Backbone bond lengths (Angstrom), bond angles and torsions (degrees), N, CA, C in turn:
res aa  C-N    CA-C-N  psi(-1)  N-CA   C-N-CA  omega(-1)  CA-C   N-CA-C  phi
1 M - - - 1.459 - - 1.527 109.68 -
2 A 1.334 116.55 129.82 1.450 121.46 -176.67 1.527 111.03 -72.83
3 I 1.320 115.55 148.82 1.456 122.50 176.24 1.522 108.36 -100.65
4 K 1.313 117.18 125.41 1.453 121.12 178.04 1.527 109.27 -84.87
5 T 1.324 116.49 131.73 1.457 120.96 -175.74 1.520 110.64 -153.58
6 D 1.320 115.57 155.81 1.458 121.16 170.57 1.529 110.81 -120.62
7 G 1.344 116.33 13.64 1.453 119.60 177.48 1.517 111.86 -168.45
8 I 1.334 116.96 119.12 1.465 122.67 179.89 1.526 108.27 -105.84
9 I 1.331 115.74 121.79 1.461 121.70 -178.69 1.524 108.38 -108.36
10 L 1.318 116.25 129.38 1.463 121.44 -174.90 1.520 112.00 -108.00
11 D 1.322 114.97 141.81 1.458 123.76 165.74 1.527 107.18 -79.47
12 I 1.324 117.67 172.97 1.468 120.61 178.96 1.526 111.63 -110.29
13 D 1.343 116.39 -76.21 1.467 120.29 -173.00 1.524 110.58 -70.66
14 G 1.320 115.59 127.70 1.455 120.94 -177.59 1.515 112.84 84.88
15 T 1.333 116.58 -3.13 1.462 121.25 178.95 1.520 111.10 -123.20
16 I 1.346 116.70 -53.75 1.458 121.58 177.27 1.525 111.30 -89.53
17 W 1.343 116.22 -41.85 1.462 119.18 -178.78 1.526 110.57 -155.38
18 N 1.347 114.57 173.85 1.466 122.01 178.81 1.522 108.30 -124.23
19 T 1.320 115.99 101.20 1.468 121.34 -177.75 1.523 113.16 -96.22
20 T 1.325 118.46 3.01 1.465 120.10 -167.50 1.525 113.63 -60.14
21 G 1.322 118.08 -32.82 1.460 119.93 177.45 1.516 111.68 -65.53
22 V 1.319 116.34 -46.95 1.467 121.81 179.04 1.523 110.49 -66.16
23 V 1.335 116.23 -45.21 1.464 120.76 -175.72 1.523 111.88 -67.32
24 S 1.328 116.91 -38.55 1.463 119.74 -179.90 1.524 111.57 -59.13
25 G 1.319 116.32 -45.45 1.460 119.69 177.98 1.515 112.36 -62.59
26 A 1.343 115.72 -39.33 1.461 120.45 -179.87 1.527 111.41 -67.10
27 W 1.328 116.02 -44.05 1.469 119.46 -179.57 1.524 111.25 -65.54
28 N 1.313 117.69 -36.44 1.463 119.65 178.67 1.531 111.18 -65.79
29 K 1.330 116.89 -32.96 1.465 120.03 173.76 1.527 110.20 -66.02
30 A 1.342 116.16 -39.44 1.456 120.04 178.80 1.528 111.26 -64.46
31 I 1.324 116.30 -38.94 1.474 120.55 177.63 1.525 110.05 -62.37
32 A 1.331 115.64 -41.86 1.465 119.76 177.67 1.525 110.68 -65.42
33 D 1.322 117.19 -39.43 1.469 121.68 179.27 1.530 111.18 -59.23
34 C 1.335 115.93 -43.98 1.460 120.87 -175.45 1.523 112.88 -77.30
35 G 1.337 116.61 -28.84 1.455 119.87 179.02 1.516 114.80 74.91
36 Y 1.339 116.78 17.53 1.464 120.11 179.50 1.520 111.07 -80.49
37 D 1.313 116.02 159.59 1.466 121.97 173.56 1.528 107.98 -81.90
38 A 1.330 115.06 70.44 1.459 121.92 -174.75 1.516 109.92 -118.02
39 A 1.319 116.65 138.54 1.459 121.54 179.95 1.515 110.87 -63.49
40 L 1.322 116.33 138.60 1.463 120.97 175.09 1.526 110.13 -71.53
41 T 1.314 115.88 159.00 1.456 121.02 -179.43 1.526 110.55 -104.72
42 D 1.320 115.37 164.08 1.461 122.15 170.23 1.527 107.21 -143.75
43 P 1.335 118.69 165.09 1.461 120.22 -177.09 1.522 113.99 -56.16
44 A 1.326 117.10 -38.26 1.468 120.18 -178.23 1.528 111.50 -65.26
45 S 1.336 116.74 -42.33 1.464 119.11 -179.97 1.515 111.06 -67.79
46 L 1.326 117.80 -35.36 1.460 120.52 -179.94 1.521 111.93 -71.28
47 Q 1.331 117.28 -31.96 1.460 119.13 177.73 1.522 111.38 -62.54
48 K 1.332 116.82 -30.84 1.465 120.52 178.33 1.527 111.62 -74.00
49 E 1.330 116.65 -21.86 1.460 121.14 -174.54 1.527 113.31 -101.10
50 F 1.315 117.36 -31.35 1.461 119.73 -175.42 1.526 110.42 -60.52
51 G 1.306 114.75 137.66 1.462 120.86 -175.32 1.516 111.63 107.62
52 K 1.337 116.10 -18.26 1.468 120.78 176.55 1.529 108.93 -89.87
53 P 1.348 117.79 156.74 1.466 119.78 173.03 1.525 110.61 -58.90
54 M 1.324 115.95 152.40 1.458 120.71 -173.88 1.532 112.57 -60.77
55 N 1.342 117.64 -36.29 1.465 119.18 -179.87 1.523 111.70 -67.57
56 V 1.323 117.17 -33.61 1.464 121.24 177.64 1.522 110.30 -69.35
57 I 1.326 116.64 -40.10 1.469 120.77 177.38 1.533 110.07 -59.94
58 A 1.315 116.38 -44.14 1.469 120.02 179.03 1.523 111.47 -62.03
59 D 1.324 116.71 -41.97 1.471 120.59 177.58 1.523 111.35 -61.88
60 D 1.335 116.32 -40.84 1.465 120.74 -178.71 1.522 112.26 -68.73
61 L 1.316 116.67 -42.91 1.461 120.91 -173.12 1.535 113.16 -80.55
62 W 1.335 115.89 -35.31 1.465 119.05 -172.43 1.528 110.84 -132.09
63 P 1.336 118.11 65.07 1.468 121.19 -177.12 1.529 113.14 -66.60
64 N 1.326 117.12 -19.19 1.473 120.44 -177.54 1.530 112.97 -81.76
65 L 1.325 117.92 -13.14 1.459 120.53 -177.55 1.523 111.08 -85.02
66 T 1.321 115.64 156.08 1.454 120.00 173.49 1.523 109.33 -72.74
67 Q 1.327 116.67 164.28 1.457 119.50 179.51 1.529 111.25 -61.16
68 E 1.312 116.53 -39.53 1.464 119.80 178.52 1.522 111.12 -62.63
69 Q 1.339 116.64 -42.81 1.461 120.31 178.63 1.525 111.15 -63.77
70 K 1.330 116.43 -41.35 1.469 120.05 177.59 1.523 111.16 -60.13
71 N 1.320 115.99 -42.73 1.464 120.07 -179.07 1.533 111.00 -63.96
72 V 1.339 115.33 -45.07 1.464 119.88 179.61 1.524 110.46 -63.58
73 L 1.339 116.38 -45.34 1.450 120.63 -177.41 1.522 111.63 -66.05
74 M 1.329 117.79 -43.05 1.452 120.04 -179.06 1.529 111.33 -65.86
75 E 1.327 116.50 -37.49 1.467 119.28 176.15 1.524 110.89 -61.99
76 K 1.343 116.00 -41.72 1.463 119.87 178.47 1.527 110.85 -68.32
77 C 1.326 116.36 -37.88 1.470 120.34 177.81 1.530 110.66 -60.80
78 C 1.312 115.66 -44.94 1.468 119.70 -179.21 1.525 111.11 -64.17
79 Q 1.333 115.99 -38.67 1.457 120.23 178.20 1.528 110.74 -63.54
80 R 1.333 115.80 -48.98 1.467 120.29 179.22 1.531 111.24 -63.15
81 E 1.339 115.36 -38.06 1.466 120.71 179.87 1.520 111.15 -61.75
82 Q 1.331 116.58 -48.40 1.464 120.83 -179.84 1.528 110.57 -58.20
83 E 1.328 116.17 -43.76 1.461 120.73 179.89 1.523 111.28 -62.45
84 A 1.341 116.04 -44.02 1.461 120.36 -177.00 1.523 111.67 -67.09
85 I 1.323 116.96 -41.13 1.465 119.82 -179.85 1.528 110.69 -68.02
86 K 1.326 116.48 -38.81 1.462 119.67 177.12 1.523 110.96 -60.77
87 E 1.329 116.06 -40.22 1.458 121.17 -177.38 1.525 113.03 -79.49
88 N 1.325 117.64 -20.95 1.463 121.27 -175.76 1.530 111.50 -64.56
89 Q 1.312 116.27 132.23 1.465 121.77 179.16 1.534 112.57 -108.08
90 E 1.316 116.77 -5.16 1.463 120.96 179.70 1.528 110.00 -79.35
91 D 1.327 116.27 142.45 1.463 120.69 176.64 1.526 108.14 -80.33
92 I 1.335 116.33 107.90 1.460 120.49 -177.43 1.532 111.59 -108.52
93 A 1.325 116.00 8.85 1.467 119.71 175.38 1.522 109.54 -75.31
94 Y 1.323 116.37 153.33 1.460 119.82 173.40 1.534 109.05 -69.46
95 P 1.330 118.33 157.68 1.465 121.25 -174.90 1.529 113.14 -55.73
96 K 1.324 115.04 135.52 1.470 124.88 171.61 1.532 113.29 63.32
97 V 1.328 117.09 26.00 1.464 119.71 -179.68 1.526 111.15 -65.26
98 R 1.322 117.50 -53.05 1.461 118.77 -176.05 1.527 111.33 -63.41
99 Q 1.319 116.47 -45.29 1.469 119.62 -179.20 1.520 111.11 -60.50
100 T 1.322 115.76 -40.17 1.469 120.13 -179.06 1.519 111.05 -68.41
101 I 1.319 117.29 -43.76 1.460 120.66 179.39 1.529 110.40 -63.26
102 E 1.319 116.91 -41.52 1.469 119.62 178.32 1.529 111.08 -62.23
103 A 1.330 116.19 -43.68 1.469 120.22 -180.00 1.530 111.04 -65.80
104 L 1.332 117.35 -42.42 1.463 120.63 178.74 1.526 111.46 -62.76
105 S 1.335 116.00 -35.89 1.466 120.03 -176.60 1.524 112.53 -66.68
106 N 1.324 117.39 -18.22 1.458 120.56 176.88 1.524 112.10 -72.95
107 K 1.334 116.72 -18.48 1.462 121.01 -176.77 1.529 113.30 -119.54
108 F 1.334 116.32 -26.76 1.465 120.71 -173.41 1.522 110.92 -132.28
109 K 1.322 116.53 155.64 1.449 121.77 170.37 1.524 108.55 -83.90
110 L 1.329 116.18 132.16 1.465 122.25 -174.87 1.523 110.76 -114.32
111 Y 1.334 114.98 145.00 1.460 122.21 -177.11 1.533 108.69 -140.14
112 I 1.333 116.25 167.65 1.462 121.97 174.15 1.517 109.16 -132.89
113 V 1.337 116.69 133.94 1.463 122.82 170.21 1.525 107.50 -132.38
114 S 1.330 116.43 129.63 1.459 121.21 -176.47 1.520 110.24 -143.65
115 N 1.311 116.46 156.20 1.460 122.03 174.05 1.523 112.28 -87.31
116 C 1.311 117.17 20.60 1.460 121.97 -173.62 1.525 112.44 -81.87
117 Q 1.332 115.08 177.51 1.458 122.88 176.92 1.527 110.34 -78.53
118 S 1.336 115.37 164.12 1.461 120.74 176.74 1.529 110.64 -58.26
119 G 1.316 115.85 138.71 1.456 121.34 177.29 1.512 115.27 91.48
120 Y 1.333 116.79 -17.42 1.467 119.69 -175.37 1.530 111.91 -71.96
121 I 1.324 117.38 -38.19 1.467 119.13 178.37 1.520 109.91 -64.39
122 E 1.327 116.16 -43.75 1.465 119.67 179.28 1.530 111.04 -61.04
123 L 1.334 116.51 -40.88 1.459 120.55 178.67 1.526 111.03 -66.09
124 T 1.327 116.35 -40.81 1.468 120.54 177.47 1.522 110.97 -60.30
125 M 1.315 116.48 -44.48 1.467 120.19 -179.93 1.527 110.85 -65.26
126 E 1.332 116.02 -39.95 1.466 120.20 179.84 1.521 111.41 -64.90
127 K 1.321 116.77 -48.82 1.466 120.17 -175.90 1.522 112.45 -67.05
128 N 1.334 116.48 -32.12 1.465 120.14 -178.97 1.530 113.23 -96.81
129 K 1.337 115.99 0.81 1.466 122.47 177.18 1.530 111.72 56.52
130 I 1.346 115.34 49.04 1.468 120.12 -178.22 1.525 112.47 -122.68
131 A 1.325 117.81 5.83 1.466 120.39 -175.45 1.521 112.15 -57.86
132 D 1.324 117.81 -36.13 1.468 121.02 -177.63 1.519 112.78 -66.92
133 F 1.327 117.29 -15.92 1.469 120.73 -174.66 1.532 112.75 -102.36
134 I 1.336 117.64 -6.11 1.466 121.52 -175.68 1.528 109.36 -104.05
135 K 1.329 116.46 121.59 1.463 121.48 -175.05 1.527 112.94 -79.82
136 D 1.321 118.03 -33.46 1.462 121.62 -176.18 1.518 108.21 -162.67
137 H 1.326 116.83 161.85 1.469 120.47 179.23 1.511 109.85 -155.22
138 E 1.332 115.15 161.75 1.455 121.23 178.48 1.517 109.63 -153.13
139 C 1.345 116.63 151.26 1.463 119.69 -179.42 1.523 111.41 -151.04
140 Y 1.318 114.82 162.96 1.465 122.74 178.43 1.525 111.42 -58.11
141 G 1.334 116.39 -41.55 1.457 119.39 -177.03 1.513 113.93 -62.19
142 D 1.330 117.04 -30.13 1.464 120.83 -178.71 1.523 112.95 -85.50
143 T 1.329 116.98 -29.25 1.472 119.76 -173.29 1.522 113.73 -113.53
144 G 1.346 117.68 -21.84 1.456 120.89 -173.48 1.518 112.87 73.67
145 M 1.329 116.54 10.15 1.463 121.21 -178.04 1.534 110.43 -110.30
146 G 1.332 115.70 157.44 1.448 121.77 178.84 1.526 112.18 -74.22
147 K 1.308 115.13 176.74 1.469 120.23 -172.98 1.522 112.93 -65.18
148 A 1.321 117.83 -37.80 1.469 119.59 -179.42 1.521 111.03 -61.31
149 D 1.338 116.85 -46.29 1.463 120.44 179.16 1.523 111.53 -65.09
150 N 1.316 117.29 -40.50 1.461 120.30 178.96 1.525 111.55 -67.21
151 L 1.322 116.66 -36.58 1.461 119.60 175.00 1.526 110.68 -61.90
152 R 1.319 115.96 -47.13 1.471 119.77 179.98 1.526 111.37 -59.18
153 D 1.335 116.50 -43.77 1.457 119.84 -178.22 1.528 111.61 -65.89
154 L 1.332 116.65 -44.32 1.463 119.47 -179.66 1.524 111.30 -65.05
155 V 1.319 116.93 -41.27 1.470 120.91 178.46 1.519 110.23 -62.58
156 R 1.322 116.59 -43.01 1.461 120.66 -177.27 1.528 111.45 -66.64
157 R 1.320 117.07 -48.03 1.468 118.14 -174.40 1.522 112.94 -72.51
158 N 1.335 117.09 -19.43 1.462 119.86 177.37 1.522 112.96 -100.49
159 G 1.319 116.60 0.45 1.454 120.22 176.79 1.522 114.05 62.72
160 I 1.325 116.73 35.91 1.468 120.83 -178.74 1.521 108.86 -79.23
161 K 1.328 116.90 125.09 1.459 121.17 -176.31 1.529 112.80 -88.81
162 A 1.312 116.71 -34.25 1.471 120.73 -177.23 1.527 109.54 -134.51
163 P 1.334 116.93 70.64 1.461 120.73 -175.83 1.523 112.95 -72.26
164 V 1.330 114.90 148.73 1.460 122.82 175.20 1.526 107.76 -131.53
165 Y 1.337 116.61 136.28 1.462 121.21 177.86 1.517 109.64 -113.56
166 V 1.318 116.58 134.37 1.460 122.28 176.59 1.517 108.66 -108.15
167 G 1.337 117.34 114.74 1.456 122.09 -178.57 1.514 111.22 -147.67
168 D 1.343 116.04 -177.78 1.465 118.58 -169.75 1.519 114.89 -130.68
169 T 1.340 118.98 4.14 1.463 119.48 -175.90 1.523 111.60 -128.52
170 Q 1.334 114.94 164.20 1.453 119.91 175.99 1.521 110.78 -63.00
171 G 1.324 116.71 -33.96 1.453 120.06 176.38 1.521 112.00 -60.53
172 D 1.335 116.35 -38.20 1.464 120.58 175.63 1.526 110.28 -62.84
173 A 1.319 115.54 -45.83 1.462 120.64 -179.06 1.530 110.76 -62.99
174 D 1.325 117.04 -41.81 1.470 121.16 179.44 1.526 110.87 -63.84
175 A 1.344 116.65 -42.86 1.462 120.74 179.49 1.522 111.08 -63.25
176 C 1.321 116.20 -40.01 1.467 120.32 178.82 1.526 111.11 -64.62
177 R 1.311 116.46 -42.94 1.458 119.63 178.70 1.526 110.54 -61.54
178 E 1.319 116.45 -42.02 1.464 121.13 -179.74 1.528 111.40 -66.88
179 A 1.333 116.40 -35.52 1.467 120.70 -176.00 1.523 112.73 -90.22
180 G 1.332 117.57 -6.39 1.456 120.22 -178.64 1.518 113.33 74.18
181 V 1.330 116.20 36.86 1.463 122.55 -178.63 1.528 108.98 -116.67
182 K 1.325 117.27 135.62 1.463 120.14 177.43 1.527 109.67 -66.16
183 F 1.337 115.72 141.76 1.462 120.84 -175.65 1.519 110.87 -114.22
184 V 1.333 115.67 127.66 1.462 122.89 173.19 1.522 107.78 -108.78
185 F 1.315 116.90 123.76 1.456 123.34 -174.52 1.522 111.04 -88.73
186 A 1.333 116.48 119.50 1.465 122.66 172.88 1.528 107.53 -87.36
187 S 1.323 115.91 94.53 1.466 120.86 -169.86 1.521 113.32 -71.16
188 Y 1.324 117.75 -14.56 1.465 121.47 -179.89 1.531 112.10 -80.59
189 G 1.338 117.59 -4.74 1.457 121.78 -173.97 1.507 114.36 -85.47
190 F 1.332 116.73 -142.43 1.461 122.09 -168.75 1.522 114.21 -94.67
191 G 1.324 118.46 -16.91 1.462 119.90 -169.50 1.509 114.43 -115.20
192 D 1.328 114.72 -176.66 1.457 123.05 177.80 1.523 107.43 -135.01
193 V 1.311 116.58 115.22 1.461 122.14 -175.44 1.524 109.12 -123.69
194 K 1.324 116.25 136.89 1.468 120.66 -176.64 1.525 113.10 -97.16
195 K 1.337 117.20 -33.12 1.459 120.34 -175.72 1.523 110.10 -115.45
196 F 1.324 116.04 126.48 1.462 121.17 -177.67 1.525 108.76 -160.87
197 A 1.330 115.30 160.99 1.466 120.24 177.87 1.520 110.71 -76.29
198 A 1.330 115.88 -31.75 1.468 121.89 178.18 1.524 108.23 -161.93
199 K 1.325 115.40 163.77 1.461 121.07 -179.73 1.524 109.45 -133.19
200 V 1.333 115.58 140.81 1.465 120.69 173.20 1.523 108.46 -123.96
201 D 1.310 115.82 140.78 1.458 121.65 178.85 1.527 112.13 -98.58
202 R 1.331 116.24 -11.39 1.468 123.39 173.95 1.522 107.88 -141.60
203 F 1.304 116.56 149.87 1.461 119.80 -177.72 1.522 112.04 -61.12
204 D 1.330 117.18 -38.48 1.468 119.03 -176.29 1.528 113.11 -70.47
205 Q 1.327 118.21 -10.10 1.462 119.82 174.76 1.529 112.09 -68.68
206 L 1.326 116.83 -13.87 1.459 119.69 175.22 1.527 111.71 -62.34
207 L 1.300 117.40 -24.96 1.465 121.21 -178.67 1.523 112.12 -61.67
208 D 1.306 116.83 -29.83 1.482 120.96 -177.69 1.513 113.12 -100.02
209 L 1.330 116.97 5.31 1.471 119.47 -170.22 1.530 113.23 -97.31
210 F 1.327 117.55 -27.16 1.465 119.42 -168.17 1.524 113.06 -111.74
211 Q 1.322 114.60 151.77 1.459 123.08 170.24 1.513 108.59 -129.20
212 N 1.334 115.99 150.28 1.454 119.87 177.56 1.532 110.63 -65.17
213 L 1.327 114.72 144.41 1.463 120.47 -178.09 1.520 111.90 -64.31
214 D 1.314 116.89 -42.45 1.479 121.35 -176.80 1.530 110.67 -87.40
């Protein structure tokens, strides 16, 4: 059954692409730079954390560090991450992401909301060549607010009457429920969600899922 919408909001990690291999290497360099007694990361551990606000990720990964150390380390991690993703030449997007987003943009207005740091959405759009198709975006790094609040703000300022969010974690589903946004589960991503309005096993299945509201 098709979902009627006038605005599709996309998650990034685990939905548009999988950066955990690149990011893990970058964060481990940041840990070495800082010299803290901090556990190294790997792609599997980051998949469990991605989608959470950056301060929560730091608490989960490095509980032994002081708050000041966590702040310094996470800032360095984000810096190293941005550099590594910019330099990365491997296609780490899920299959047919750009083509699907371009096709969807011909019928629907598209947005991005993420719990990421400032600049990450812009970098994601640049690397995947999708900036021309995204009408607006919001993130934790820019507002200091969680995903539910950012969803509400983006929906309100764009006048979206029937918003839909596409994400891959229980945290995404919880934020959607709190914000009053329908949730579509990207089952190929990082999480496991039991309750959703619809599920897709590939990104390009979104093409058959939506109908215009009017």
